[in-house]
GUDO-805150 format. One line per 5 residues: number of its first residue (from 1); their letters; for each residue y, z, x of C-alpha. Coordinates in nm, 4 decimals. Example, Ala and Ser with C-alpha at 12.3 -4.5 7.8 and 13.67 -1.06 7.14 Angstrom:
1 = as = -0.4500 0.7800 1.2300 ~ -0.1060 0.7140 1.3670
END
This chain:
1 = xxxxx = 0.1053 -2.4677 -0.6935 ~ 0.1995 -2.3059 -0.3639 ~ 0.3611 -2.0163 -0.5517 ~ 0.0535 -1.9707 -0.7738 ~ -0.1856 -1.9745 -0.4776
6 = xxxxx = 0.0464 -1.7419 -0.2890 ~ 0.0604 -1.4946 -0.5772 ~ -0.3183 -1.4985 -0.6210 ~ -0.3754 -1.4435 -0.2499 ~ -0.1119 -1.1699 -0.2482
11 = xxxxx = -0.2776 -0.9974 -0.5427 ~ -0.6141 -0.9946 -0.3663 ~ -0.4627 -0.8757 -0.0371 ~ -0.2502 -0.6064 -0.2036 ~ -0.5413 -0.4909 -0.4197
16 = xxxxx = -0.7745 -0.4409 -0.1239 ~ -0.5195 -0.3615 0.1445 ~ -0.2483 -0.1542 -0.0238 ~ -0.3699 -0.0149 -0.3576 ~ -0.7269 0.0558 -0.2492
21 = xxxxx = -0.6832 0.0868 0.1274 ~ -0.3482 0.2297 0.2322 ~ -0.2972 0.4230 -0.0912 ~ -0.6173 0.5561 -0.2446 ~ -0.8372 0.5582 0.0639
26 = xxxxx = -0.6250 0.6480 0.3665 ~ -0.3511 0.8467 0.1901 ~ -0.5366 1.0264 -0.0868 ~ -0.8966 1.0107 0.0394 ~ -1.0248 0.9316 -0.3095
31 = xxxxx = -1.3558 0.7747 -0.2028 ~ -1.5696 0.6901 0.0979 ~ -1.5890 0.3625 0.2878 ~ -1.7696 0.2251 0.5901 ~ -1.5901 0.1291 0.9143
36 = xxxxx = -1.6375 -0.2384 0.8203 ~ -1.4646 -0.1769 0.4860 ~ -1.1840 0.0028 0.6694 ~ -1.1307 -0.3023 0.8904 ~ -1.1130 -0.5213 0.5794
41 = xxxxx = -0.8657 -0.2913 0.4030 ~ -0.6451 -0.2628 0.7110 ~ -0.6498 -0.6384 0.7709 ~ -0.5524 -0.7144 0.4122 ~ -0.2811 -0.4502 0.4247
46 = xxxxx = -0.1473 -0.6114 0.7391 ~ -0.0885 -0.9351 0.5489 ~ 0.1260 -0.7423 0.3002 ~ 0.3986 -0.6485 0.5430 ~ 0.2556 -0.5399 0.8739
51 = xxxxx = 0.3824 -0.1824 0.8400 ~ 0.1807 0.0812 1.0236 ~ -0.0871 0.2190 0.7875 ~ -0.0615 0.5534 0.9675 ~ 0.3099 0.5796 0.8938
56 = xxxxx = 0.2678 0.4388 0.5404 ~ 0.0089 0.7013 0.4486 ~ 0.2023 0.9880 0.6066 ~ 0.5294 0.8970 0.4340 ~ 0.3521 0.8579 0.1024
61 = xxxxx = 0.2032 1.2035 0.1417 ~ 0.5558 1.3307 0.2035 ~ 0.6623 1.1567 -0.1177 ~ 0.3969 1.3417 -0.3160 ~ 0.4801 1.6738 -0.1529
66 = xxxxx = 0.8506 1.6455 -0.2430 ~ 0.8541 1.3985 -0.5314 ~ 1.1996 1.3334 -0.6819 ~ 1.3748 1.5889 -0.4624 ~ 1.6198 1.5363 -0.1724
71 = xxxxx = 1.3186 1.5478 0.0628 ~ 1.1422 1.2583 -0.1117 ~ 1.1544 0.9617 0.1320 ~ 1.1528 0.7041 -0.1469 ~ 1.3368 0.8638 -0.4369
76 = xxxxx = 1.5858 0.6191 -0.5975 ~ 1.8204 0.9063 -0.6768 ~ 1.8230 1.0691 -0.3353 ~ 1.7382 0.7847 -0.0961 ~ 1.9318 0.5134 -0.2777
81 = xxxxx = 1.8137 0.2472 -0.5193 ~ 1.8624 -0.0392 -0.2741 ~ 1.6612 0.1305 -0.0003 ~ 1.3753 0.1914 -0.2417 ~ 1.3866 -0.1585 -0.3943
86 = xxxxx = 1.3813 -0.3186 -0.0491 ~ 1.1078 -0.0817 0.0750 ~ 1.3499 0.0362 0.3440 ~ 1.2621 0.4044 0.3118 ~ 1.2301 0.5695 0.6504
91 = xxxxx = 1.1988 0.9218 0.7849 ~ 1.3298 1.0689 1.1072 ~ 1.0270 1.2881 1.1621 ~ 0.6758 1.3146 1.0224 ~ 0.5395 1.6718 1.0412
96 = xxxxx = 0.1976 1.6853 1.2032 ~ 0.0366 1.8335 0.8920 ~ 0.0743 1.4967 0.7183 ~ -0.1132 1.3025 0.9877 ~ -0.3537 1.5461 1.1543
101 = xxxxx = -0.6588 1.3948 0.9824 ~ -0.5317 1.0367 1.0019 ~ -0.4817 1.0284 1.3791 ~ -0.8535 1.0966 1.4265 ~ -0.9336 0.7504 1.2885
106 = xxxxx = -0.9496 0.4930 1.5735 ~ -0.9023 0.1984 1.3363 ~ -0.5788 0.3482 1.2018 ~ -0.4631 0.4073 1.5581 ~ -0.5403 0.0461 1.6517
111 = xxxxx = -0.3460 -0.1024 1.3604 ~ -0.0625 0.1460 1.4161 ~ -0.0211 0.0265 1.7744 ~ -0.1001 -0.3425 1.7495 ~ -0.0676 -0.4377 1.3818
116 = xxxxx = 0.2702 -0.6087 1.4022 ~ 0.1690 -0.8022 1.7145 ~ -0.1487 -0.9198 1.5403 ~ 0.0490 -1.0140 1.2292 ~ 0.2971 -1.2243 1.4261
121 = xxxxx = 0.0192 -1.3863 1.6299 ~ -0.1821 -1.4673 1.3172 ~ 0.1258 -1.6167 1.1524 ~ 0.1834 -1.8425 1.4528 ~ -0.1801 -1.9564 1.4603
126 = xxxxx = -0.1870 -2.0331 1.0870 ~ 0.1374 -2.2274 1.1058 ~ 0.0195 -2.4265 1.4082 ~ -0.3377 -2.5009 1.3015 ~ -0.3299 -2.4948 0.9202
131 = xxxxx = 0.0253 -2.6065 0.8463 ~ 0.3228 -2.4911 0.6448 ~ 0.1505 -2.4577 0.3072 ~ -0.1168 -2.2225 0.4419 ~ 0.1530 -2.0280 0.6279
136 = xxxxx = 0.3448 -1.9792 0.3040 ~ 0.0357 -1.8771 0.1043 ~ -0.1217 -1.6408 0.3589 ~ 0.1804 -1.5027 0.5433 ~ 0.5187 -1.5493 0.3746
141 = xxxxx = 0.4487 -1.4988 0.0043 ~ 0.2264 -1.1888 0.0453 ~ 0.4846 -1.0336 0.2782 ~ 0.7726 -1.0890 0.0352 ~ 0.5825 -0.9924 -0.2791
146 = xxxxx = 0.4499 -0.6730 -0.1216 ~ 0.7928 -0.5585 -0.0104 ~ 0.9462 -0.6422 -0.3477 ~ 0.6499 -0.5418 -0.5652 ~ 0.5860 -0.1980 -0.4223
151 = xxxxx = 0.9572 -0.1337 -0.3744 ~ 1.0203 -0.2168 -0.7394 ~ 0.7222 0.0000 -0.8377 ~ 0.8690 0.3008 -0.6570 ~ 1.2093 0.2347 -0.8115
156 = xxxxx = 1.1167 0.1749 -1.1744 ~ 0.8530 0.4496 -1.1988 ~ 1.0948 0.7142 -1.0623 ~ 1.4284 0.5884 -1.1963 ~ 1.4671 0.8828 -1.4380
161 = xxxxx = 1.4004 1.1507 -1.1788 ~ 1.0290 1.1920 -1.2482 ~ 0.7149 0.9763 -1.2404 ~ 0.6527 0.7403 -1.5335 ~ 0.3581 0.5288 -1.6449
166 = xxxxx = 0.4629 0.1635 -1.6675 ~ 0.1345 -0.0326 -1.6944 ~ 0.2952 -0.3762 -1.6722 ~ 0.3814 -0.2982 -1.3090 ~ 0.0174 -0.3662 -1.2258
171 = xxxxx = 0.1141 -0.7363 -1.2291 ~ 0.3148 -0.6760 -0.9106 ~ 0.1346 -0.3748 -0.7626 ~ -0.2370 -0.4024 -0.8459 ~ -0.3557 -0.1057 -1.0516
176 = xxxxx = -0.0507 0.1075 -0.9754 ~ 0.1273 0.1025 -1.3126 ~ -0.0109 0.4403 -1.4228 ~ 0.2186 0.6269 -1.1874 ~ 0.2632 0.9547 -1.3742
181 = xxxxx = -0.1112 0.9878 -1.4135 ~ -0.1454 0.9255 -1.0417 ~ 0.1064 1.1980 -0.9549 ~ -0.0748 1.4392 -1.1851 ~ -0.4144 1.3427 -1.0377
186 = xxxxx = -0.3488 1.2087 -0.6866 ~ -0.7111 1.2092 -0.5693 ~ -0.8530 1.0199 -0.8676 ~ -0.9822 0.6804 -0.7587 ~ -0.9185 0.5286 -1.1053
191 = xxxxx = -0.5946 0.5683 -1.3006 ~ -0.6953 0.3998 -1.6274 ~ -0.9839 0.2104 -1.7825 ~ -0.7687 -0.1002 -1.7271 ~ -0.7077 -0.0200 -1.3596
196 = xxxxx = -0.8395 -0.3119 -1.1521 ~ -0.8265 -0.1084 -0.8308 ~ -1.0310 0.1683 -0.9916 ~ -1.2843 -0.0857 -1.1214 ~ -1.3154 -0.2384 -0.7739
201 = xxxxx = -1.3739 0.1020 -0.6140 ~ -1.6295 0.1924 -0.8805 ~ -1.8153 -0.1357 -0.8261 ~ -1.8093 -0.1728 -0.4480 ~ -1.7434 0.1671 -0.2861
206 = xxxxx = -1.8941 0.5134 -0.2548 ~ -1.6981 0.7234 -0.5068 ~ -1.7783 1.0570 -0.3473 ~ -1.4608 1.2050 -0.1996 ~ -1.3635 1.1022 0.1500
211 = xx = -1.5112 1.3166 0.4256 ~ -1.2803 1.3534 0.7273
END
């Protein structure tokens, strides 16, 4: 049961934090959201790995700008399959053009600076006050599934040197299985009529394009 609860919590956190928040909102500016919604998206994203949302969004923009070329920071062919599968893609330098709008957001700046500290502190508090099972469900399983799920997504949808639609991947990366469609239409908030992230945005968010 721990694994089931952990997967369900991961799916909710990854849906709101990564697919909707880090990806479609902060990276691609596909819709509008209030500051309170930004806090929610950033907090959920934090539980899926603790990586800086500022860096995540910037590197993903670099991926779109140089998809499946030697300059793509998470291309299986050029970066290495293992690095992509383990979400170990890194860059030595992020050109300012990829972050100039993002660094204006104080909530992104806060999570960039203090996110990992908050994540570690939250993990310690949950383990101490709620016990091992809650620690596994809220901290460990979402962390591992996010690193594997989105790493596997980047690997399998680019393994042939170009983006592919693989809808079943939405079981690991909520709503992200329509990857070729996304690359062709990066600012669309919904990728398919079966896209749970798109449905959530349509139902709960302002679908006018993000205003910086």
